[in-house]
VMD Tcl script that builds the backbone (N, CA, C; Angstrom):
set m [mol new atoms 474]
animate dup $m
set s [atomselect $m all]
$s set {name element resname resid chain x y z} {
  {N N MET 1 A 9.688 -57.774 74.088}
  {CA C MET 1 A 8.329 -57.734 73.663}
  {C C MET 1 A 8.105 -58.794 72.505}
  {N N ASN 2 A 6.991 -59.431 72.751}
  {CA C ASN 2 A 6.662 -60.601 71.844}
  {C C ASN 2 A 5.899 -60.067 70.537}
  {N N MET 3 A 6.520 -60.226 69.322}
  {CA C MET 3 A 6.051 -59.787 68.151}
  {C C MET 3 A 5.529 -60.973 67.194}
  {N N GLN 4 A 5.229 -61.933 67.851}
  {CA C GLN 4 A 5.013 -63.339 67.212}
  {C C GLN 4 A 3.644 -62.971 66.425}
  {N N THR 5 A 3.573 -63.390 65.149}
  {CA C THR 5 A 2.579 -63.582 64.267}
  {C C THR 5 A 1.933 -64.784 64.330}
  {N N PRO 6 A 0.702 -64.983 64.408}
  {CA C PRO 6 A -0.034 -66.265 64.425}
  {C C PRO 6 A 0.161 -66.924 63.055}
  {N N HIS 7 A 0.286 -68.272 63.102}
  {CA C HIS 7 A 0.276 -69.071 61.740}
  {C C HIS 7 A -1.158 -69.450 61.642}
  {N N MET 8 A -1.471 -69.745 60.304}
  {CA C MET 8 A -2.805 -70.290 59.952}
  {C C MET 8 A -2.579 -71.553 59.099}
  {N N LEU 9 A -3.547 -72.485 59.390}
  {CA C LEU 9 A -3.740 -73.599 58.646}
  {C C LEU 9 A -5.150 -73.555 58.177}
  {N N LYS 10 A -5.389 -73.781 56.612}
  {CA C LYS 10 A -6.867 -73.768 56.331}
  {C C LYS 10 A -6.788 -75.031 55.439}
  {N N THR 11 A -7.807 -75.722 55.602}
  {CA C THR 11 A -8.039 -76.975 54.617}
  {C C THR 11 A -9.601 -77.009 54.193}
  {N N SER 12 A -10.117 -77.489 53.486}
  {CA C SER 12 A -11.366 -77.722 53.073}
  {C C SER 12 A -11.606 -79.198 52.192}
  {N N MET 13 A -12.852 -79.620 52.312}
  {CA C MET 13 A -13.052 -80.837 51.517}
  {C C MET 13 A -14.614 -80.931 51.395}
  {N N ARG 14 A -14.943 -81.560 50.465}
  {CA C ARG 14 A -16.435 -81.609 49.826}
  {C C ARG 14 A -16.951 -83.050 50.022}
  {N N LEU 15 A -18.278 -83.241 50.578}
  {CA C LEU 15 A -18.807 -84.519 50.649}
  {C C LEU 15 A -20.141 -84.115 50.028}
  {N N PRO 16 A -20.775 -85.312 49.362}
  {CA C PRO 16 A -21.923 -85.310 48.721}
  {C C PRO 16 A -23.189 -85.687 49.682}
  {N N LEU 17 A -23.341 -84.828 50.850}
  {CA C LEU 17 A -24.241 -85.257 51.907}
  {C C LEU 17 A -24.742 -84.039 52.531}
  {N N ALA 18 A -25.779 -84.086 53.204}
  {CA C ALA 18 A -26.386 -83.088 53.955}
  {C C ALA 18 A -25.530 -82.575 55.075}
  {N N ARG 19 A -25.676 -81.243 55.280}
  {CA C ARG 19 A -24.784 -80.551 56.176}
  {C C ARG 19 A -25.150 -81.011 57.536}
  {N N GLU 20 A -26.351 -81.188 57.852}
  {CA C GLU 20 A -26.790 -81.697 59.118}
  {C C GLU 20 A -26.153 -83.039 59.589}
  {N N GLU 21 A -26.122 -84.046 58.525}
  {CA C GLU 21 A -25.526 -85.364 58.712}
  {C C GLU 21 A -23.916 -85.200 58.997}
  {N N VAL 22 A -23.408 -84.363 58.236}
  {CA C VAL 22 A -21.760 -84.246 58.563}
  {C C VAL 22 A -21.670 -83.551 59.900}
  {N N PHE 23 A -22.359 -82.298 60.195}
  {CA C PHE 23 A -22.309 -81.824 61.319}
  {C C PHE 23 A -22.315 -82.881 62.577}
  {N N ALA 24 A -23.587 -83.487 62.464}
  {CA C ALA 24 A -23.768 -84.679 63.580}
  {C C ALA 24 A -22.635 -85.624 63.879}
  {N N PHE 25 A -21.790 -85.899 62.814}
  {CA C PHE 25 A -20.631 -86.599 62.940}
  {C C PHE 25 A -19.582 -85.948 63.802}
  {N N PHE 26 A -19.314 -84.645 63.551}
  {CA C PHE 26 A -18.429 -83.839 64.465}
  {C C PHE 26 A -18.908 -83.498 65.730}
  {N N ALA 27 A -20.198 -83.424 65.889}
  {CA C ALA 27 A -20.823 -83.208 67.317}
  {C C ALA 27 A -20.663 -84.407 68.248}
  {N N GLU 28 A -20.278 -85.760 67.699}
  {CA C GLU 28 A -19.942 -86.712 68.599}
  {C C GLU 28 A -18.588 -86.880 68.979}
  {N N ALA 29 A -18.144 -86.315 70.075}
  {CA C ALA 29 A -16.590 -86.290 70.471}
  {C C ALA 29 A -15.824 -87.438 70.128}
  {N N ALA 30 A -16.518 -88.624 70.471}
  {CA C ALA 30 A -15.733 -89.945 70.120}
  {C C ALA 30 A -15.182 -90.007 68.779}
  {N N ASN 31 A -15.853 -89.464 67.791}
  {CA C ASN 31 A -15.327 -89.531 66.560}
  {C C ASN 31 A -13.907 -88.706 66.172}
  {N N LEU 32 A -13.546 -88.023 67.005}
  {CA C LEU 32 A -12.227 -87.323 67.002}
  {C C LEU 32 A -11.268 -88.329 67.034}
  {N N GLU 33 A -11.357 -89.365 67.783}
  {CA C GLU 33 A -10.241 -90.685 67.601}
  {C C GLU 33 A -10.409 -91.312 66.514}
  {N N ARG 34 A -11.572 -91.333 65.872}
  {CA C ARG 34 A -11.551 -91.942 64.365}
  {C C ARG 34 A -10.774 -91.318 63.259}
  {N N ILE 35 A -10.628 -89.997 63.422}
  {CA C ILE 35 A -10.128 -89.166 62.197}
  {C C ILE 35 A -8.535 -88.840 62.598}
  {N N THR 36 A -8.259 -89.229 63.652}
  {CA C THR 36 A -6.663 -88.779 64.213}
  {C C THR 36 A -5.779 -89.945 63.991}
  {N N PRO 37 A -4.648 -89.568 63.278}
  {CA C PRO 37 A -3.644 -90.588 62.872}
  {C C PRO 37 A -3.345 -91.604 64.200}
  {N N PRO 38 A -3.401 -92.736 64.077}
  {CA C PRO 38 A -3.070 -93.750 65.247}
  {C C PRO 38 A -1.859 -93.545 65.978}
  {N N GLU 39 A -0.637 -93.145 65.267}
  {CA C GLU 39 A 0.603 -92.803 65.758}
  {C C GLU 39 A 0.517 -91.754 66.886}
  {N N LEU 40 A -0.517 -90.819 66.734}
  {CA C LEU 40 A -0.401 -89.820 67.856}
  {C C LEU 40 A -1.117 -90.419 69.209}
  {N N GLY 41 A -1.403 -91.588 69.192}
  {CA C GLY 41 A -1.863 -92.283 70.430}
  {C C GLY 41 A -3.065 -91.222 71.066}
  {N N PHE 42 A -3.996 -90.755 70.245}
  {CA C PHE 42 A -4.793 -89.799 70.713}
  {C C PHE 42 A -5.946 -90.565 71.533}
  {N N GLU 43 A -6.118 -89.901 72.794}
  {CA C GLU 43 A -7.204 -90.589 73.815}
  {C C GLU 43 A -7.974 -89.409 74.408}
  {N N ILE 44 A -9.339 -89.440 74.333}
  {CA C ILE 44 A -10.101 -88.470 74.967}
  {C C ILE 44 A -10.158 -88.845 76.452}
  {N N LEU 45 A -9.816 -87.999 77.474}
  {CA C LEU 45 A -9.726 -88.358 78.977}
  {C C LEU 45 A -11.184 -87.942 79.476}
  {N N THR 46 A -11.935 -87.018 78.965}
  {CA C THR 46 A -13.166 -86.672 79.569}
  {C C THR 46 A -14.183 -87.737 79.325}
  {N N PRO 47 A -14.865 -88.011 80.478}
  {CA C PRO 47 A -15.764 -89.284 80.562}
  {C C PRO 47 A -16.852 -89.027 79.335}
  {N N GLN 48 A -17.009 -90.120 78.616}
  {CA C GLN 48 A -18.020 -90.239 77.608}
  {C C GLN 48 A -19.486 -90.947 78.301}
  {N N PRO 49 A -20.511 -90.569 77.591}
  {CA C PRO 49 A -20.797 -89.574 76.314}
  {C C PRO 49 A -20.516 -88.218 76.976}
  {N N LEU 50 A -20.057 -87.296 75.865}
  {CA C LEU 50 A -19.761 -86.069 76.025}
  {C C LEU 50 A -20.669 -85.303 75.263}
  {N N HIS 51 A -21.255 -84.399 75.900}
  {CA C HIS 51 A -22.311 -83.550 75.068}
  {C C HIS 51 A -21.631 -82.209 74.641}
  {N N LEU 52 A -21.472 -81.950 73.556}
  {CA C LEU 52 A -20.671 -80.980 73.052}
  {C C LEU 52 A -21.678 -79.675 72.900}
  {N N GLY 53 A -21.110 -78.368 73.281}
  {CA C GLY 53 A -21.836 -77.130 73.226}
  {C C GLY 53 A -20.971 -76.163 73.790}
  {N N GLU 54 A -21.422 -74.932 73.596}
  {CA C GLU 54 A -20.620 -73.819 74.037}
  {C C GLU 54 A -20.206 -73.935 75.555}
  {N N GLY 55 A -18.726 -73.965 75.850}
  {CA C GLY 55 A -18.519 -73.986 77.311}
  {C C GLY 55 A -17.943 -75.434 77.599}
  {N N THR 56 A -18.079 -76.482 76.616}
  {CA C THR 56 A -17.797 -77.783 77.028}
  {C C THR 56 A -16.248 -77.773 77.168}
  {N N LEU 57 A -15.644 -78.513 78.145}
  {CA C LEU 57 A -14.231 -78.791 78.320}
  {C C LEU 57 A -13.920 -80.298 77.850}
  {N N ILE 58 A -12.866 -80.479 77.120}
  {CA C ILE 58 A -12.476 -81.649 76.681}
  {C C ILE 58 A -10.950 -81.878 76.914}
  {N N ASP 59 A -10.650 -82.994 77.888}
  {CA C ASP 59 A -9.368 -83.388 78.058}
  {C C ASP 59 A -8.885 -84.485 77.305}
  {N N TYR 60 A -7.605 -84.275 76.580}
  {CA C TYR 60 A -7.031 -85.393 75.745}
  {C C TYR 60 A -5.637 -85.776 76.311}
  {N N ARG 61 A -5.347 -86.770 75.742}
  {CA C ARG 61 A -3.855 -87.112 75.952}
  {C C ARG 61 A -3.405 -87.725 74.416}
  {N N LEU 62 A -2.175 -87.351 74.005}
  {CA C LEU 62 A -1.619 -87.736 72.688}
  {C C LEU 62 A -0.195 -87.474 72.789}
  {N N ARG 63 A 0.446 -88.058 71.910}
  {CA C ARG 63 A 1.967 -87.900 71.538}
  {C C ARG 63 A 2.228 -87.119 70.329}
  {N N LEU 64 A 2.868 -86.110 70.433}
  {CA C LEU 64 A 3.602 -85.313 69.361}
  {C C LEU 64 A 4.979 -85.485 69.173}
  {N N PHE 65 A 5.374 -85.903 67.977}
  {CA C PHE 65 A 6.915 -86.072 67.814}
  {C C PHE 65 A 7.473 -87.099 69.048}
  {N N GLY 66 A 6.583 -87.988 69.399}
  {CA C GLY 66 A 6.862 -88.996 70.545}
  {C C GLY 66 A 6.735 -88.550 71.871}
  {N N VAL 67 A 6.420 -87.258 72.179}
  {CA C VAL 67 A 6.260 -86.591 73.374}
  {C C VAL 67 A 5.038 -86.840 73.898}
  {N N PRO 68 A 4.781 -87.345 75.028}
  {CA C PRO 68 A 3.403 -87.383 75.646}
  {C C PRO 68 A 2.849 -86.024 76.176}
  {N N LEU 69 A 1.614 -85.724 75.672}
  {CA C LEU 69 A 1.087 -84.432 76.131}
  {C C LEU 69 A -0.248 -84.418 76.620}
  {N N ASP 70 A -0.699 -83.634 77.484}
  {CA C ASP 70 A -1.933 -83.520 78.109}
  {C C ASP 70 A -2.486 -82.209 77.320}
  {N N TRP 71 A -3.758 -82.156 76.647}
  {CA C TRP 71 A -4.300 -81.040 76.189}
  {C C TRP 71 A -5.602 -80.824 76.589}
  {N N GLN 72 A -6.140 -79.585 76.935}
  {CA C GLN 72 A -7.364 -79.327 77.110}
  {C C GLN 72 A -8.047 -78.241 76.183}
  {N N THR 73 A -8.987 -78.384 75.743}
  {CA C THR 73 A -9.772 -77.552 74.858}
  {C C THR 73 A -11.159 -76.947 75.426}
  {N N GLN 74 A -11.441 -76.008 74.977}
  {CA C GLN 74 A -12.876 -75.572 75.316}
  {C C GLN 74 A -13.709 -75.074 74.211}
  {N N ILE 75 A -14.890 -75.584 73.901}
  {CA C ILE 75 A -15.776 -75.170 72.713}
  {C C ILE 75 A -16.277 -73.675 73.182}
  {N N ILE 76 A -15.745 -72.839 72.341}
  {CA C ILE 76 A -15.940 -71.233 72.499}
  {C C ILE 76 A -17.058 -70.753 71.705}
  {N N CYS 77 A -17.526 -71.504 70.635}
  {CA C CYS 77 A -18.565 -71.273 69.769}
  {C C CYS 77 A -19.188 -72.439 69.416}
  {N N TRP 78 A -20.628 -72.534 69.560}
  {CA C TRP 78 A -21.398 -73.764 68.941}
  {C C TRP 78 A -22.540 -73.183 68.273}
  {N N GLU 79 A -22.651 -73.295 66.828}
  {CA C GLU 79 A -23.830 -72.882 66.041}
  {C C GLU 79 A -23.981 -73.695 65.018}
  {N N PRO 80 A -24.652 -75.016 65.570}
  {CA C PRO 80 A -24.945 -76.179 64.531}
  {C C PRO 80 A -26.014 -75.654 63.513}
  {N N PRO 81 A -26.050 -76.117 62.440}
  {CA C PRO 81 A -25.012 -76.981 61.869}
  {C C PRO 81 A -23.898 -76.313 61.043}
  {N N ARG 82 A -23.611 -75.026 61.278}
  {CA C ARG 82 A -22.872 -74.019 60.625}
  {C C ARG 82 A -21.427 -74.167 61.059}
  {N N GLN 83 A -21.087 -73.979 62.224}
  {CA C GLN 83 A -19.720 -74.042 62.822}
  {C C GLN 83 A -19.619 -74.300 64.245}
  {N N PHE 84 A -18.420 -74.763 64.706}
  {CA C PHE 84 A -18.264 -74.613 66.176}
  {C C PHE 84 A -16.689 -74.392 66.116}
  {N N VAL 85 A -16.263 -73.805 67.305}
  {CA C VAL 85 A -14.776 -73.436 67.460}
  {C C VAL 85 A -14.245 -73.924 68.718}
  {N N ASP 86 A -13.078 -74.575 68.836}
  {CA C ASP 86 A -12.489 -74.990 70.025}
  {C C ASP 86 A -11.112 -74.124 70.196}
  {N N ALA 87 A -10.788 -73.842 71.529}
  {CA C ALA 87 A -9.615 -73.046 71.870}
  {C C ALA 87 A -8.846 -73.826 72.852}
  {N N GLN 88 A -7.514 -73.958 72.708}
  {CA C GLN 88 A -6.764 -74.741 73.693}
  {C C GLN 88 A -6.516 -73.877 74.905}
  {N N LEU 89 A -6.758 -74.515 76.147}
  {CA C LEU 89 A -6.695 -73.802 77.330}
  {C C LEU 89 A -5.511 -74.252 77.812}
  {N N ARG 90 A -4.938 -75.578 77.599}
  {CA C ARG 90 A -3.601 -76.101 78.189}
  {C C ARG 90 A -3.250 -77.093 77.090}
  {N N GLY 91 A -1.956 -77.050 76.793}
  {CA C GLY 91 A -1.552 -77.951 75.683}
  {C C GLY 91 A -0.035 -77.456 75.264}
  {N N PRO 92 A 0.316 -78.021 73.924}
  {CA C PRO 92 A 1.671 -77.773 73.461}
  {C C PRO 92 A 1.779 -76.382 72.621}
  {N N TYR 93 A 0.611 -75.752 72.426}
  {CA C TYR 93 A 0.856 -74.343 71.691}
  {C C TYR 93 A 0.686 -73.307 72.539}
  {N N LYS 94 A 1.120 -72.185 72.231}
  {CA C LYS 94 A 0.907 -70.936 72.892}
  {C C LYS 94 A -0.550 -70.519 72.652}
  {N N ARG 95 A -0.974 -70.591 71.411}
  {CA C ARG 95 A -2.446 -70.312 71.041}
  {C C ARG 95 A -2.822 -71.353 70.018}
  {N N TRP 96 A -4.107 -71.798 70.182}
  {CA C TRP 96 A -4.568 -72.867 69.140}
  {C C TRP 96 A -6.180 -72.376 69.321}
  {N N ILE 97 A -6.547 -71.971 68.069}
  {CA C ILE 97 A -8.130 -71.920 67.856}
  {C C ILE 97 A -8.442 -72.341 66.545}
  {N N HIS 98 A -9.422 -73.434 66.583}
  {CA C HIS 98 A -9.752 -74.197 65.652}
  {C C HIS 98 A -11.230 -73.933 65.120}
  {N N THR 99 A -11.361 -73.480 64.005}
  {CA C THR 99 A -12.756 -73.242 63.529}
  {C C THR 99 A -13.065 -74.268 62.768}
  {N N HIS 100 A -14.241 -74.855 62.889}
  {CA C HIS 100 A -14.832 -75.914 62.064}
  {C C HIS 100 A -16.012 -75.459 61.370}
  {N N GLY 101 A -15.863 -75.154 59.988}
  {CA C GLY 101 A -16.974 -74.700 59.232}
  {C C GLY 101 A -17.685 -75.544 58.348}
  {N N PHE 102 A -18.947 -75.492 58.264}
  {CA C PHE 102 A -19.651 -76.346 57.403}
  {C C PHE 102 A -20.774 -75.554 56.571}
  {N N ARG 103 A -20.653 -75.660 55.366}
  {CA C ARG 103 A -21.468 -74.902 54.351}
  {C C ARG 103 A -22.152 -75.993 53.210}
  {N N GLU 104 A -23.203 -75.616 52.938}
  {CA C GLU 104 A -23.882 -76.140 51.801}
  {C C GLU 104 A -23.501 -75.447 50.477}
  {N N GLU 105 A -23.324 -76.291 49.511}
  {CA C GLU 105 A -23.296 -75.653 48.003}
  {C C GLU 105 A -23.742 -76.729 47.150}
  {N N ALA 106 A -24.542 -76.555 46.289}
  {CA C ALA 106 A -24.918 -77.378 45.085}
  {C C ALA 106 A -25.188 -78.869 45.779}
  {N N GLY 107 A -26.038 -78.927 46.808}
  {CA C GLY 107 A -26.340 -80.149 47.428}
  {C C GLY 107 A -25.309 -80.937 48.094}
  {N N GLU 108 A -24.055 -80.244 48.221}
  {CA C GLU 108 A -23.163 -80.939 48.941}
  {C C GLU 108 A -22.762 -80.165 50.314}
  {N N THR 109 A -21.968 -80.688 51.064}
  {CA C THR 109 A -21.344 -79.949 52.372}
  {C C THR 109 A -19.922 -79.829 52.124}
  {N N ILE 110 A -19.523 -78.625 52.398}
  {CA C ILE 110 A -18.012 -78.202 52.288}
  {C C ILE 110 A -17.599 -78.093 53.740}
  {N N ILE 111 A -16.554 -78.773 54.178}
  {CA C ILE 111 A -16.145 -78.886 55.667}
  {C C ILE 111 A -14.848 -77.947 55.300}
  {N N GLU 112 A -14.682 -76.830 56.147}
  {CA C GLU 112 A -13.768 -75.721 56.250}
  {C C GLU 112 A -12.903 -76.000 57.774}
  {N N ASP 113 A -11.694 -76.299 57.782}
  {CA C ASP 113 A -10.910 -76.083 58.895}
  {C C ASP 113 A -10.144 -74.869 58.755}
  {N N ALA 114 A -9.985 -74.157 59.855}
  {CA C ALA 114 A -9.098 -72.958 60.001}
  {C C ALA 114 A -8.591 -73.100 61.457}
  {N N VAL 115 A -7.370 -73.152 61.447}
  {CA C VAL 115 A -6.469 -73.305 62.730}
  {C C VAL 115 A -5.567 -72.000 62.779}
  {N N GLU 116 A -5.600 -71.342 63.859}
  {CA C GLU 116 A -4.716 -70.135 64.197}
  {C C GLU 116 A -3.872 -70.556 65.308}
  {N N TYR 117 A -2.619 -70.615 65.181}
  {CA C TYR 117 A -1.808 -71.181 66.247}
  {C C TYR 117 A -0.522 -70.310 66.420}
  {N N CYS 118 A -0.004 -70.368 67.524}
  {CA C CYS 118 A 1.396 -69.799 67.919}
  {C C CYS 118 A 2.208 -70.980 68.541}
  {N N LEU 119 A 3.321 -70.923 68.124}
  {CA C LEU 119 A 4.244 -71.895 68.878}
  {C C LEU 119 A 4.942 -71.208 70.062}
  {N N PRO 120 A 5.059 -72.182 71.200}
  {CA C PRO 120 A 5.478 -71.572 72.476}
  {C C PRO 120 A 6.999 -71.103 72.250}
  {N N TYR 121 A 7.529 -70.457 73.389}
  {CA C TYR 121 A 8.922 -70.249 73.591}
  {C C TYR 121 A 9.434 -69.276 72.508}
  {N N TRP 122 A 8.612 -68.207 71.904}
  {CA C TRP 122 A 9.080 -67.310 70.998}
  {C C TRP 122 A 10.131 -66.498 71.313}
  {N N PRO 123 A 11.242 -66.275 70.668}
  {CA C PRO 123 A 11.090 -66.639 69.271}
  {C C PRO 123 A 11.841 -68.003 69.047}
  {N N LEU 124 A 12.376 -68.622 70.102}
  {CA C LEU 124 A 13.088 -69.970 69.778}
  {C C LEU 124 A 12.185 -71.020 69.227}
  {N N GLY 125 A 10.919 -71.001 69.632}
  {CA C GLY 125 A 9.907 -71.938 69.011}
  {C C GLY 125 A 9.807 -71.929 67.562}
  {N N GLU 126 A 10.159 -70.848 67.090}
  {CA C GLU 126 A 9.770 -70.679 65.488}
  {C C GLU 126 A 10.851 -71.589 64.736}
  {N N ILE 127 A 11.820 -71.988 65.498}
  {CA C ILE 127 A 12.900 -72.767 64.861}
  {C C ILE 127 A 12.321 -74.143 64.414}
  {N N VAL 128 A 11.412 -74.683 65.155}
  {CA C VAL 128 A 10.629 -75.873 64.589}
  {C C VAL 128 A 9.512 -75.767 63.847}
  {N N TYR 129 A 9.043 -74.548 63.376}
  {CA C TYR 129 A 7.944 -74.210 62.532}
  {C C TYR 129 A 7.819 -75.083 61.446}
  {N N PRO 130 A 9.110 -75.174 60.579}
  {CA C PRO 130 A 8.707 -76.049 59.446}
  {C C PRO 130 A 8.301 -77.417 59.712}
  {N N LEU 131 A 8.775 -78.132 60.880}
  {CA C LEU 131 A 8.483 -79.379 61.346}
  {C C LEU 131 A 6.969 -79.432 61.769}
  {N N VAL 132 A 6.532 -78.375 62.435}
  {CA C VAL 132 A 5.199 -78.300 63.117}
  {C C VAL 132 A 4.337 -78.299 61.854}
  {N N HIS 133 A 4.586 -77.320 60.887}
  {CA C HIS 133 A 3.803 -76.962 59.875}
  {C C HIS 133 A 3.640 -78.246 59.078}
  {N N ARG 134 A 4.580 -79.153 58.630}
  {CA C ARG 134 A 4.440 -80.479 57.939}
  {C C ARG 134 A 3.579 -81.322 58.838}
  {N N GLN 135 A 3.851 -81.468 59.927}
  {CA C GLN 135 A 3.211 -82.599 60.838}
  {C C GLN 135 A 1.655 -82.043 60.848}
  {N N LEU 136 A 1.272 -80.728 61.160}
  {CA C LEU 136 A -0.030 -80.377 60.990}
  {C C LEU 136 A -0.555 -80.667 59.538}
  {N N HIS 137 A -0.021 -80.450 58.514}
  {CA C HIS 137 A -0.629 -80.756 57.231}
  {C C HIS 137 A -1.059 -82.291 57.015}
  {N N ARG 138 A 0.074 -83.014 57.525}
  {CA C ARG 138 A -0.100 -84.451 57.450}
  {C C ARG 138 A -1.243 -84.714 58.275}
  {N N ILE 139 A -1.327 -84.377 59.269}
  {CA C ILE 139 A -2.555 -84.719 60.334}
  {C C ILE 139 A -3.888 -84.428 59.680}
  {N N PHE 140 A -3.902 -83.149 58.984}
  {CA C PHE 140 A -5.139 -82.851 58.508}
  {C C PHE 140 A -5.517 -83.543 57.212}
  {N N ARG 141 A -4.540 -83.945 56.510}
  {CA C ARG 141 A -4.797 -84.902 55.324}
  {C C ARG 141 A -5.355 -86.146 55.814}
  {N N TYR 142 A -4.725 -86.727 56.773}
  {CA C TYR 142 A -5.139 -88.009 57.454}
  {C C TYR 142 A -6.650 -87.647 57.646}
  {N N ARG 143 A -7.094 -86.809 58.459}
  {CA C ARG 143 A -8.480 -86.634 58.698}
  {C C ARG 143 A -9.285 -86.556 57.681}
  {N N GLN 144 A -8.859 -85.860 56.434}
  {CA C GLN 144 A -9.850 -85.760 55.311}
  {C C GLN 144 A -9.957 -87.111 54.880}
  {N N GLN 145 A -8.785 -88.016 54.645}
  {CA C GLN 145 A -9.001 -89.419 54.201}
  {C C GLN 145 A -9.929 -90.238 55.002}
  {N N ALA 146 A -9.741 -90.106 56.398}
  {CA C ALA 146 A -10.685 -90.735 57.359}
  {C C ALA 146 A -12.038 -90.532 57.208}
  {N N ILE 147 A -12.346 -89.078 57.120}
  {CA C ILE 147 A -13.658 -88.715 56.930}
  {C C ILE 147 A -14.396 -89.186 55.651}
  {N N HIS 148 A -13.617 -89.156 54.477}
  {CA C HIS 148 A -13.940 -89.703 53.369}
  {C C HIS 148 A -14.242 -91.280 53.412}
  {N N ALA 149 A -13.422 -91.754 53.988}
  {CA C ALA 149 A -13.616 -93.157 54.236}
  {C C ALA 149 A -14.942 -93.483 55.008}
  {N N TRP 150 A -15.200 -92.725 56.140}
  {CA C TRP 150 A -16.400 -92.947 56.824}
  {C C TRP 150 A -17.506 -92.763 56.024}
  {N N PHE 151 A -17.693 -91.592 55.494}
  {CA C PHE 151 A -18.975 -91.378 54.781}
  {C C PHE 151 A -19.018 -91.910 53.293}
  {N N ILE 152 A -18.041 -91.908 52.559}
  {CA C ILE 152 A -18.169 -92.417 51.042}
  {C C ILE 152 A -17.793 -93.941 50.860}
  {N N GLU 153 A -16.804 -94.317 51.554}
  {CA C GLU 153 A -16.282 -95.697 51.365}
  {C C GLU 153 A -17.070 -96.780 52.323}
  {N N GLY 154 A -17.644 -96.179 53.078}
  {CA C GLY 154 A -18.559 -96.988 54.142}
  {C C GLY 154 A -17.722 -97.985 55.085}
  {N N THR 155 A -16.726 -97.327 55.653}
  {CA C THR 155 A -16.009 -98.109 56.690}
  {C C THR 155 A -16.389 -97.736 58.026}
  {N N ARG 156 A -17.539 -97.479 58.157}
  {CA C ARG 156 A -18.120 -97.255 59.552}
  {C C ARG 156 A -18.293 -98.735 60.316}
  {N N GLU 157 A -17.851 -98.329 61.536}
  {CA C GLU 157 A -17.736 -99.463 62.376}
  {C C GLU 157 A -19.266 -99.801 62.972}
  {N N ALA 158 A -19.441 -100.963 63.302}
  {CA C ALA 158 A -20.900 -101.479 63.750}
  {C C ALA 158 A -21.054 -100.946 65.164}
}
mol reanalyze $m
mol bondsrecalc $m
mol representation Tube
mol addrep $m
């Protein structure tokens, strides 16, 4: 019997911008490549432009720990500009549900990410949990730095 408890990763950051502007950035699927560490070799395979909404399927290719992986997610909740949720249908995790939340506070937008995930091959998969945990935290730190650079430091591409 599988008694695996899902792991949670939660992060948040604050931007001095309107929620609609911040959400619009995330609603453009191509921006996911901009905020993913380059060493992951992240590539969206679904033809662009891609209109995001509930039910949208997105196919990706990336490398985790040097291993090439195909990944497919589906947008299972789409509530602009408040939140959207994507769930892995095919990929490296047994379970992956990523909630992207956006709320306004004192004229700023707070971006909140919550990822619920389970590793495959329970209980053996749990052996690599510390490595996966560190890698996910590093990826989300990179995302926050890239988002900050895009909006605040003006590193937007022409």
